Every structure is written in structure tokens, then in C-alpha cells.
TIZA-44398 format. One line per field, with one value per residue: x, y, z of N, C-alpha, C, O, CB in turn; residue in one letter. Coordinates in Angstrom, 1 decimal, padded with zeros to 4 digits. Glycine has a CB too. Layout:
nxx: c(X / ...)
nyy: c(Y / ...)
nzz: c(Z / ...)
caxx: c(X / ...)
cayy: c(Y / ...)
cazz: c(Z / ...)
cxx: c(X / ...)
cyy: c(Y / ...)
czz: c(Z / ...)
oxx: c(X / ...)
oyy: c(Y / ...)
ozz: c(Z / ...)
cbxx: c(X / ...)
cbyy: c(Y / ...)
cbzz: c(Z / ...)
r: c(A / ...)
***
This chain:
nxx: c(-025.6 / -027.6 / -030.8 / -033.2 / -036.2 / -038.4 / -041.8 / -044.8 / -045.2 / -046.3 / -048.4 / -051.1 / -054.4 / -055.4 / -056.8 / -056.9 / -055.6 / -052.7 / -050.6 / -047.7 / -045.0 / -042.3 / -039.7 / -037.4 / -034.4 / -031.9 / -028.8 / -029.9 / -030.2 / -031.6 / -034.3 / -035.2 / -036.8 / -038.9 / -039.6 / -041.0 / -039.7 / -039.7 / -038.8 / -039.1 / -038.6 / -036.0 / -036.2 / -035.5 / -035.0 / -037.6 / -039.2 / -042.0 / -043.6 / -043.2 / -042.8 / -042.5 / -041.0 / -042.7 / -045.1 / -045.8 / -046.7 / -045.6 / -046.6 / -046.1 / -047.4 / -048.5 / -049.6 / -051.2 / -054.2 / -054.6 / -052.7 / -051.5 / -049.4 / -048.0 / -046.8 / -045.3 / -043.4 / -040.5 / -041.4 / -042.6 / -045.4 / -047.1 / -050.0 / -051.6 / -054.0 / -056.4 / -054.7 / -052.7 / -051.5 / -049.2 / -048.1 / -046.5 / -043.4 / -040.3 / -040.4 / -038.9 / -037.9 / -037.0 / -034.9 / -034.0 / -031.5 / -029.6 / -026.9 / -025.8 / -025.5 / -023.5 / -023.3 / -024.0 / -026.9 / -027.9 / -028.8 / -030.6 / -031.4 / -033.9 / -034.1 / -035.8 / -039.0 / -041.1 / -043.7 / -046.4 / -048.7 / -051.4 / -053.2)
nyy: c(-089.7 / -090.1 / -088.9 / -088.1 / -086.6 / -084.9 / -083.9 / -082.1 / -081.7 / -079.7 / -077.4 / -078.4 / -078.8 / -080.7 / -083.8 / -083.4 / -083.9 / -084.9 / -085.3 / -086.9 / -086.9 / -088.6 / -088.6 / -090.6 / -090.1 / -090.1 / -091.9 / -094.9 / -098.3 / -100.4 / -100.6 / -101.5 / -101.8 / -099.1 / -096.2 / -094.4 / -092.4 / -090.8 / -088.0 / -086.6 / -083.6 / -083.9 / -086.7 / -090.0 / -091.0 / -092.8 / -095.6 / -095.3 / -096.2 / -098.8 / -100.0 / -102.8 / -104.1 / -106.0 / -105.1 / -105.5 / -104.2 / -102.5 / -101.0 / -098.8 / -099.3 / -097.0 / -095.6 / -097.1 / -097.7 / -095.0 / -093.9 / -094.5 / -096.2 / -096.0 / -096.8 / -096.0 / -096.8 / -095.1 / -093.5 / -092.8 / -092.6 / -091.1 / -091.2 / -089.3 / -089.4 / -088.3 / -086.8 / -086.2 / -084.1 / -085.3 / -086.4 / -084.6 / -083.8 / -084.2 / -085.6 / -088.2 / -089.5 / -092.8 / -095.0 / -098.1 / -099.0 / -099.7 / -098.5 / -099.6 / -102.6 / -104.2 / -103.2 / -102.8 / -103.0 / -100.0 / -097.7 / -094.7 / -091.3 / -088.8 / -085.2 / -084.4 / -083.4 / -081.1 / -081.7 / -080.4 / -080.5 / -078.9 / -078.4)
nzz: c(057.7 / 060.5 / 061.4 / 063.8 / 064.0 / 065.9 / 066.5 / 067.5 / 070.2 / 073.1 / 074.9 / 076.9 / 078.3 / 081.1 / 080.4 / 077.7 / 074.3 / 072.5 / 069.6 / 068.9 / 066.6 / 064.9 / 062.7 / 061.1 / 059.3 / 056.7 / 056.4 / 056.4 / 056.8 / 057.9 / 060.2 / 063.4 / 066.3 / 067.2 / 069.2 / 072.1 / 074.7 / 078.0 / 080.0 / 083.0 / 085.0 / 087.2 / 087.3 / 086.1 / 082.7 / 081.1 / 079.5 / 077.4 / 075.2 / 072.8 / 069.5 / 067.4 / 064.4 / 063.5 / 064.3 / 066.9 / 070.0 / 072.9 / 075.9 / 078.5 / 081.8 / 083.0 / 080.9 / 079.4 / 077.7 / 077.4 / 075.7 / 072.4 / 070.1 / 066.9 / 063.6 / 060.5 / 058.0 / 058.2 / 060.2 / 063.4 / 065.6 / 068.4 / 069.9 / 072.2 / 074.6 / 077.0 / 078.7 / 081.6 / 084.4 / 085.4 / 083.2 / 082.1 / 080.6 / 078.9 / 075.8 / 074.1 / 071.0 / 069.9 / 068.0 / 066.9 / 064.9 / 061.9 / 059.9 / 057.6 / 055.6 / 056.7 / 059.2 / 062.8 / 064.9 / 066.4 / 069.0 / 068.4 / 069.1 / 069.3 / 069.5 / 071.5 / 072.7 / 074.2 / 076.4 / 078.1 / 080.6 / 081.9 / 084.9)
caxx: c(-025.8 / -029.0 / -031.5 / -034.6 / -036.8 / -039.7 / -042.7 / -046.1 / -045.3 / -046.9 / -049.1 / -052.5 / -055.0 / -055.7 / -057.9 / -056.7 / -054.8 / -051.6 / -050.0 / -046.2 / -044.4 / -040.9 / -039.3 / -036.0 / -033.9 / -030.4 / -028.2 / -030.6 / -030.3 / -032.7 / -034.8 / -035.8 / -037.8 / -039.0 / -040.4 / -040.9 / -039.3 / -039.9 / -038.0 / -039.6 / -037.6 / -035.5 / -036.4 / -034.8 / -035.7 / -038.3 / -039.9 / -043.4 / -044.2 / -042.3 / -043.4 / -041.5 / -041.2 / -043.9 / -046.3 / -045.9 / -046.6 / -045.5 / -046.9 / -046.0 / -048.7 / -049.1 / -050.2 / -052.0 / -055.6 / -054.7 / -051.7 / -051.3 / -048.2 / -048.1 / -045.6 / -045.4 / -042.1 / -039.5 / -042.0 / -043.4 / -046.3 / -047.6 / -051.2 / -051.8 / -055.3 / -056.6 / -053.4 / -052.7 / -050.4 / -048.0 / -047.5 / -045.6 / -042.1 / -039.7 / -040.6 / -037.8 / -038.1 / -035.8 / -035.0 / -032.9 / -031.3 / -028.2 / -026.7 / -025.3 / -025.8 / -022.6 / -023.2 / -024.8 / -028.0 / -027.6 / -030.0 / -030.5 / -032.3 / -034.2 / -033.7 / -036.8 / -040.1 / -041.7 / -045.2 / -046.8 / -050.1 / -051.8 / -054.3)
cayy: c(-089.4 / -090.4 / -087.9 / -088.4 / -085.3 / -085.0 / -082.7 / -082.3 / -081.3 / -078.4 / -077.2 / -078.8 / -078.9 / -082.0 / -084.4 / -083.1 / -084.8 / -084.4 / -086.4 / -086.7 / -087.6 / -088.7 / -089.2 / -091.0 / -089.9 / -090.2 / -093.2 / -095.9 / -099.6 / -101.2 / -100.1 / -102.5 / -101.2 / -097.6 / -096.0 / -093.1 / -092.4 / -089.5 / -087.6 / -085.4 / -082.9 / -084.6 / -088.1 / -090.7 / -091.3 / -094.0 / -096.0 / -095.0 / -097.1 / -099.3 / -100.8 / -103.5 / -104.2 / -106.9 / -104.4 / -105.7 / -102.9 / -102.5 / -099.7 / -098.7 / -099.4 / -095.7 / -094.9 / -098.1 / -097.3 / -093.6 / -093.6 / -095.5 / -096.0 / -096.6 / -096.7 / -096.0 / -096.7 / -094.6 / -092.5 / -093.4 / -091.7 / -091.4 / -090.5 / -089.2 / -089.0 / -088.3 / -086.4 / -085.8 / -083.3 / -086.1 / -086.8 / -083.5 / -084.3 / -084.1 / -086.9 / -088.5 / -090.6 / -093.7 / -096.0 / -099.1 / -099.1 / -099.8 / -097.6 / -100.3 / -104.0 / -104.8 / -102.6 / -103.4 / -102.1 / -099.1 / -096.8 / -093.3 / -090.5 / -087.5 / -084.1 / -084.3 / -082.4 / -080.8 / -081.9 / -079.8 / -080.7 / -078.1 / -078.9)
cazz: c(059.1 / 060.8 / 062.2 / 064.3 / 064.2 / 066.6 / 066.4 / 068.0 / 071.6 / 073.4 / 076.2 / 076.8 / 079.6 / 081.6 / 079.7 / 076.3 / 073.5 / 071.6 / 068.8 / 068.6 / 065.4 / 064.8 / 061.4 / 061.0 / 058.0 / 056.6 / 056.0 / 057.1 / 056.0 / 058.5 / 061.5 / 064.2 / 067.2 / 067.4 / 070.4 / 072.8 / 076.1 / 078.5 / 081.2 / 083.8 / 085.8 / 088.4 / 087.2 / 085.0 / 081.4 / 081.2 / 078.3 / 077.3 / 074.3 / 071.8 / 068.5 / 066.7 / 063.0 / 063.2 / 064.8 / 068.4 / 070.8 / 074.4 / 076.5 / 080.0 / 082.6 / 083.3 / 079.7 / 078.8 / 077.7 / 077.1 / 074.6 / 071.4 / 069.3 / 065.6 / 062.8 / 059.1 / 057.4 / 059.1 / 061.1 / 064.5 / 066.2 / 069.7 / 070.2 / 073.7 / 075.0 / 078.5 / 079.4 / 083.0 / 084.7 / 085.6 / 081.9 / 081.8 / 080.5 / 077.6 / 075.2 / 073.2 / 070.1 / 069.9 / 067.0 / 066.9 / 063.5 / 061.4 / 058.7 / 056.5 / 055.7 / 057.6 / 060.5 / 063.9 / 065.3 / 067.5 / 069.4 / 068.1 / 069.9 / 068.8 / 070.4 / 072.5 / 072.5 / 075.5 / 076.6 / 079.4 / 080.8 / 083.0 / 085.7)
cxx: c(-027.3 / -029.5 / -032.8 / -035.2 / -038.2 / -040.5 / -044.0 / -046.3 / -046.0 / -047.6 / -050.6 / -053.1 / -055.3 / -056.9 / -057.8 / -055.8 / -053.7 / -051.1 / -048.6 / -045.9 / -042.9 / -040.5 / -037.8 / -035.6 / -032.4 / -030.0 / -028.8 / -030.7 / -031.5 / -033.1 / -035.5 / -036.9 / -037.7 / -039.9 / -040.3 / -040.6 / -039.7 / -039.1 / -038.6 / -038.5 / -037.2 / -035.7 / -035.6 / -035.7 / -036.4 / -039.0 / -041.4 / -044.1 / -043.2 / -043.1 / -042.3 / -041.9 / -042.4 / -045.2 / -046.6 / -045.7 / -046.5 / -045.6 / -046.7 / -047.4 / -049.3 / -049.7 / -051.2 / -053.5 / -055.7 / -053.8 / -051.7 / -050.1 / -048.5 / -046.9 / -045.9 / -044.1 / -041.1 / -040.0 / -042.8 / -044.2 / -046.7 / -048.8 / -051.5 / -053.1 / -055.4 / -055.4 / -053.6 / -051.5 / -049.1 / -047.4 / -046.5 / -044.1 / -041.5 / -039.8 / -039.5 / -038.2 / -036.8 / -036.0 / -033.7 / -032.6 / -029.8 / -028.1 / -026.2 / -025.6 / -024.8 / -022.5 / -024.0 / -025.9 / -027.5 / -028.8 / -029.6 / -031.6 / -032.6 / -033.8 / -034.7 / -037.8 / -040.8 / -043.2 / -045.5 / -048.3 / -050.5 / -053.1 / -055.5)
cyy: c(-089.5 / -089.3 / -088.4 / -087.0 / -085.5 / -083.7 / -083.1 / -082.0 / -080.0 / -078.4 / -077.6 / -078.9 / -080.4 / -082.6 / -084.2 / -084.1 / -084.1 / -085.6 / -086.0 / -087.5 / -087.6 / -089.4 / -089.4 / -090.8 / -090.0 / -091.5 / -094.3 / -097.2 / -100.4 / -100.6 / -101.3 / -101.9 / -099.7 / -097.3 / -094.6 / -093.3 / -091.0 / -089.3 / -086.4 / -084.8 / -083.7 / -086.1 / -088.7 / -090.9 / -092.7 / -094.3 / -095.8 / -096.1 / -097.5 / -100.1 / -101.5 / -103.6 / -105.0 / -106.3 / -104.7 / -104.4 / -103.2 / -101.2 / -099.8 / -098.7 / -098.1 / -095.0 / -095.9 / -097.7 / -095.8 / -093.3 / -094.8 / -095.2 / -096.7 / -096.2 / -096.8 / -095.8 / -096.2 / -093.5 / -093.3 / -092.2 / -092.1 / -090.5 / -090.5 / -088.6 / -089.0 / -087.8 / -085.9 / -084.9 / -084.1 / -086.7 / -085.7 / -084.0 / -083.9 / -085.5 / -087.1 / -089.7 / -091.5 / -094.7 / -096.9 / -099.5 / -099.3 / -099.1 / -098.3 / -101.8 / -104.7 / -104.2 / -103.3 / -102.4 / -101.3 / -098.2 / -095.4 / -092.6 / -089.2 / -086.4 / -083.8 / -083.2 / -082.3 / -081.0 / -081.4 / -079.9 / -079.9 / -078.6 / -078.0)
czz: c(059.4 / 061.7 / 062.6 / 064.7 / 064.7 / 066.4 / 067.1 / 069.5 / 071.8 / 074.7 / 076.0 / 078.2 / 079.9 / 080.9 / 078.2 / 075.6 / 072.8 / 070.8 / 068.5 / 067.3 / 065.4 / 063.5 / 061.4 / 059.5 / 057.9 / 056.1 / 056.8 / 056.3 / 056.6 / 059.8 / 062.2 / 065.0 / 067.1 / 068.6 / 071.0 / 074.3 / 076.6 / 079.7 / 081.8 / 084.6 / 087.1 / 088.4 / 086.0 / 083.8 / 081.5 / 079.9 / 078.4 / 076.4 / 073.2 / 070.8 / 067.6 / 065.2 / 062.6 / 063.8 / 066.3 / 069.1 / 072.3 / 074.9 / 078.0 / 080.7 / 082.8 / 082.1 / 079.0 / 078.9 / 077.3 / 075.9 / 073.7 / 070.6 / 068.0 / 064.8 / 061.3 / 058.5 / 058.5 / 060.1 / 062.2 / 065.2 / 067.6 / 069.9 / 071.6 / 074.0 / 076.5 / 079.2 / 080.8 / 083.3 / 084.9 / 084.3 / 081.4 / 081.8 / 079.1 / 077.0 / 074.1 / 072.3 / 070.1 / 068.7 / 067.1 / 065.5 / 063.2 / 060.1 / 057.5 / 056.7 / 056.6 / 059.0 / 061.6 / 064.3 / 066.5 / 067.8 / 069.0 / 068.8 / 069.1 / 069.8 / 071.5 / 072.2 / 073.8 / 075.5 / 078.0 / 079.5 / 082.1 / 083.7 / 085.7)
oxx: c(-028.1 / -028.9 / -033.5 / -034.7 / -039.1 / -040.0 / -044.3 / -047.4 / -046.3 / -047.3 / -051.2 / -052.4 / -055.3 / -057.9 / -058.5 / -055.4 / -053.8 / -051.3 / -048.3 / -046.4 / -042.3 / -040.9 / -037.0 / -036.3 / -031.7 / -030.8 / -028.2 / -031.3 / -032.2 / -032.2 / -036.3 / -037.9 / -036.7 / -040.8 / -039.6 / -041.0 / -039.9 / -038.7 / -038.6 / -037.5 / -038.1 / -035.5 / -035.1 / -036.9 / -035.7 / -039.5 / -042.0 / -045.1 / -042.4 / -044.0 / -041.4 / -042.9 / -043.1 / -046.2 / -047.5 / -044.7 / -047.1 / -044.9 / -047.0 / -048.3 / -050.6 / -050.4 / -051.8 / -054.0 / -056.8 / -054.2 / -051.9 / -049.8 / -049.0 / -046.1 / -046.8 / -043.6 / -040.9 / -039.3 / -043.5 / -043.8 / -046.7 / -048.7 / -051.6 / -053.4 / -054.7 / -055.0 / -054.7 / -050.5 / -048.0 / -046.4 / -045.9 / -043.6 / -042.3 / -039.4 / -039.3 / -038.7 / -035.7 / -037.1 / -032.6 / -033.4 / -029.0 / -029.1 / -026.2 / -025.8 / -025.1 / -021.7 / -024.5 / -025.8 / -026.9 / -029.6 / -028.6 / -032.7 / -031.8 / -033.3 / -034.3 / -037.5 / -041.2 / -043.9 / -044.9 / -049.0 / -050.0 / -053.9 / -056.6)
oyy: c(-089.0 / -088.8 / -089.0 / -086.4 / -086.0 / -082.7 / -084.3 / -082.1 / -079.3 / -079.3 / -077.1 / -079.1 / -081.2 / -081.9 / -084.9 / -085.2 / -082.9 / -086.8 / -085.0 / -088.6 / -086.7 / -090.5 / -088.5 / -091.1 / -090.1 / -092.2 / -094.7 / -097.1 / -100.9 / -100.2 / -102.0 / -101.4 / -099.1 / -098.1 / -093.7 / -094.3 / -090.1 / -090.2 / -085.3 / -085.5 / -084.1 / -086.8 / -088.0 / -090.9 / -093.6 / -093.4 / -096.0 / -096.7 / -096.7 / -100.9 / -100.8 / -103.1 / -104.8 / -107.0 / -104.1 / -103.7 / -104.1 / -100.2 / -100.9 / -098.3 / -097.9 / -094.0 / -095.5 / -097.3 / -095.3 / -092.4 / -095.9 / -094.0 / -097.7 / -095.4 / -097.6 / -094.6 / -096.9 / -092.8 / -094.2 / -091.1 / -093.3 / -089.3 / -091.6 / -087.5 / -089.7 / -088.4 / -085.3 / -085.0 / -083.6 / -087.3 / -085.9 / -084.5 / -083.5 / -086.5 / -086.2 / -090.7 / -091.0 / -095.1 / -096.4 / -100.2 / -099.1 / -099.0 / -097.8 / -102.2 / -105.7 / -104.7 / -104.4 / -101.2 / -101.8 / -098.0 / -094.8 / -093.1 / -088.6 / -086.8 / -083.1 / -082.2 / -083.3 / -080.5 / -081.9 / -079.5 / -080.1 / -079.3 / -078.3)
ozz: c(058.6 / 062.6 / 061.8 / 065.6 / 064.1 / 066.1 / 067.4 / 070.0 / 070.9 / 075.6 / 075.0 / 079.2 / 079.0 / 080.7 / 077.4 / 076.2 / 072.5 / 071.2 / 067.9 / 067.1 / 066.0 / 063.2 / 061.8 / 058.6 / 059.0 / 055.4 / 057.8 / 055.2 / 055.8 / 060.6 / 061.6 / 064.5 / 066.9 / 068.9 / 070.4 / 074.9 / 075.9 / 080.4 / 081.2 / 084.9 / 087.8 / 089.4 / 085.2 / 083.9 / 082.0 / 079.1 / 079.5 / 076.8 / 072.8 / 071.1 / 067.2 / 064.8 / 061.6 / 063.7 / 066.8 / 068.9 / 072.8 / 074.6 / 078.6 / 080.1 / 082.7 / 082.3 / 078.1 / 079.9 / 077.0 / 075.0 / 074.1 / 070.3 / 067.9 / 065.2 / 060.9 / 058.4 / 059.4 / 060.8 / 061.9 / 065.3 / 067.9 / 070.0 / 072.3 / 073.6 / 077.2 / 080.2 / 081.1 / 082.6 / 084.6 / 084.4 / 080.4 / 082.8 / 078.3 / 077.6 / 073.2 / 072.8 / 070.3 / 068.4 / 067.3 / 064.8 / 064.0 / 059.3 / 056.4 / 057.8 / 057.3 / 059.8 / 061.3 / 064.0 / 067.4 / 066.9 / 069.4 / 069.0 / 068.4 / 070.9 / 072.5 / 071.6 / 074.4 / 074.6 / 079.0 / 078.6 / 083.2 / 083.0 / 086.3)
cbxx: c(-025.3 / -029.2 / -031.6 / -034.6 / -036.8 / -039.6 / -043.0 / -046.5 / -044.0 / -047.9 / -049.0 / -052.6 / -056.4 / -055.8 / -059.2 / -056.1 / -055.8 / -050.4 / -050.8 / -045.4 / -045.0 / -040.3 / -039.7 / -035.7 / -034.4 / -029.7 / -026.7 / -032.0 / -029.0 / -032.3 / -035.8 / -034.8 / -037.6 / -039.6 / -040.1 / -042.3 / -037.8 / -041.4 / -036.5 / -040.8 / -038.0 / -036.2 / -037.9 / -034.3 / -034.8 / -039.4 / -039.6 / -043.7 / -045.5 / -041.2 / -044.3 / -041.4 / -040.0 / -043.6 / -047.4 / -045.0 / -047.9 / -044.1 / -048.3 / -045.2 / -048.5 / -048.0 / -049.1 / -051.8 / -056.2 / -054.2 / -050.3 / -052.6 / -046.9 / -049.4 / -044.5 / -046.5 / -042.1 / -038.3 / -042.9 / -042.4 / -047.6 / -046.5 / -052.4 / -050.7 / -056.5 / -057.0 / -052.8 / -052.7 / -050.7 / -048.4 / -048.6 / -045.7 / -042.0 / -038.2 / -042.0 / -036.5 / -038.4 / -035.7 / -035.0 / -033.3 / -031.9 / -027.8 / -025.8 / -023.8 / -025.7 / -021.2 / -023.8 / -023.8 / -029.2 / -026.3 / -030.3 / -030.5 / -031.8 / -035.7 / -033.5 / -036.1 / -041.1 / -041.4 / -045.6 / -046.3 / -050.5 / -052.1 / -053.9)
cbyy: c(-088.0 / -091.7 / -086.5 / -089.4 / -084.4 / -085.3 / -082.3 / -083.6 / -081.4 / -078.1 / -075.7 / -080.2 / -078.1 / -082.1 / -083.9 / -081.8 / -085.5 / -083.8 / -086.6 / -087.1 / -087.0 / -089.4 / -088.3 / -092.4 / -088.5 / -089.9 / -093.1 / -095.5 / -100.4 / -102.6 / -098.9 / -103.3 / -101.6 / -096.9 / -097.0 / -092.4 / -092.7 / -089.3 / -087.4 / -085.9 / -081.5 / -084.1 / -088.4 / -092.1 / -091.2 / -094.0 / -097.5 / -093.6 / -096.5 / -100.1 / -099.9 / -105.0 / -104.7 / -108.3 / -104.9 / -106.8 / -102.1 / -103.1 / -099.3 / -097.4 / -100.1 / -094.9 / -094.5 / -099.5 / -097.5 / -092.8 / -093.4 / -095.7 / -096.6 / -096.1 / -097.7 / -095.0 / -095.7 / -094.0 / -091.6 / -094.0 / -091.6 / -091.1 / -091.1 / -088.4 / -089.8 / -089.6 / -085.3 / -087.1 / -082.5 / -087.3 / -087.0 / -082.3 / -085.9 / -083.6 / -087.0 / -088.8 / -090.1 / -094.4 / -095.3 / -100.4 / -097.9 / -101.3 / -096.6 / -100.0 / -104.7 / -104.8 / -101.2 / -103.7 / -103.0 / -098.2 / -097.0 / -093.1 / -090.2 / -087.4 / -082.8 / -084.0 / -082.8 / -079.4 / -083.4 / -078.3 / -082.2 / -076.6 / -079.2)
cbzz: c(059.5 / 061.6 / 061.5 / 065.5 / 062.9 / 068.1 / 065.0 / 067.8 / 072.3 / 072.3 / 076.7 / 076.0 / 079.6 / 083.1 / 080.1 / 076.1 / 072.5 / 072.4 / 067.5 / 069.8 / 064.1 / 066.0 / 060.2 / 061.4 / 057.5 / 057.8 / 056.1 / 057.6 / 056.2 / 058.6 / 061.4 / 065.1 / 068.6 / 066.1 / 071.5 / 072.7 / 076.3 / 078.8 / 080.8 / 084.7 / 086.2 / 089.6 / 087.0 / 085.5 / 080.2 / 082.3 / 078.0 / 076.8 / 073.6 / 072.4 / 067.6 / 067.2 / 062.2 / 063.8 / 064.0 / 068.9 / 070.5 / 074.8 / 076.2 / 080.4 / 083.9 / 083.9 / 078.8 / 079.3 / 079.0 / 078.3 / 075.2 / 070.5 / 070.0 / 064.9 / 063.2 / 058.6 / 056.3 / 058.4 / 060.3 / 065.6 / 065.3 / 070.8 / 069.4 / 074.3 / 074.3 / 078.9 / 078.5 / 084.0 / 086.0 / 086.5 / 080.9 / 082.7 / 080.7 / 077.6 / 074.6 / 073.9 / 068.7 / 071.2 / 065.6 / 067.8 / 062.8 / 061.3 / 059.1 / 056.2 / 054.3 / 056.9 / 060.4 / 065.1 / 065.7 / 067.2 / 070.9 / 066.5 / 071.2 / 068.5 / 069.6 / 073.8 / 071.3 / 076.0 / 076.4 / 079.5 / 081.0 / 082.5 / 087.2)
r: c(Q / V / Q / L / V / E / S / G / G / G / L / V / Q / A / G / G / S / L / R / L / S / C / Q / A / S / G / S / I / F / S / I / N / D / M / G / W / Y / R / Q / A / P / G / K / Q / R / E / P / V / A / I / V / S / T / D / G / T / R / N / L / A / D / F / V / R / G / R / F / T / I / S / R / A / G / T / T / V / Y / L / Q / M / N / G / L / K / P / E / D / T / A / V / Y / Y / C / N / A / D / L / K / E / S / W / K / G / T / Y / Q / K / Y / W / G / Q / G / T / Q / V / T / V / S / S)
***
């Protein structure tokens, strides 16, 4: 069984920094893309940053220049600098992976970690 476990959320003042981590574990044969999404109250979940196996990174316009995404094995990180109150949301880790050689790639989600930025 696959698990994605996030850590690193919390409360920070505007302009501050946080680093989120997400480790995938369990029955994993191969991982494709890994990334972070976020969902603010009353809004839909939206992609924040994605990193592919070849290191290609895609960041949303609203975080470009402030956030960076990196990856090491089955762990993905999101370094968030210059945080703004509008970055307040639950941040979810996502991994596109398959559990066996004959399986298909499916998206798995972490439980989410709260990030709150005060003004």
C-alpha cells in the first residue's frame, strides 16, 4: 500500500519561509511526476509546482520566483519564500506512480498540510 506523508506546514508571518516535505513509501515500482497542489477555503484545488523524473520543473505563475520544487528519490520538497497571506491553504503532495511492473500509473495524494500566512 502506498502512502504519501507530508510535513513542514505551519503558521508564518508574511515574508517568511517554510519548507514542505513529502515522502512516498510502500509498494512502489516506479514514480513519474511528483508535485504540490493547494486548496484554499472555498476554492478549488490548484497545482502549485510539479517536477518530472528528468528534473523538469513547472511552477504556477503566482509562485514563480518565490517557491522552488526539488526531488530526491521518493521525496519531494517545496521551498516557499516570500510567503503572502494569499498563500494560505492546505498543501497536498501528489505522485504519479505505479505499484508493479504490470500496473498503470495512477495519482496518489497525501493527507495535506496546513500553511497559514499572517499579515
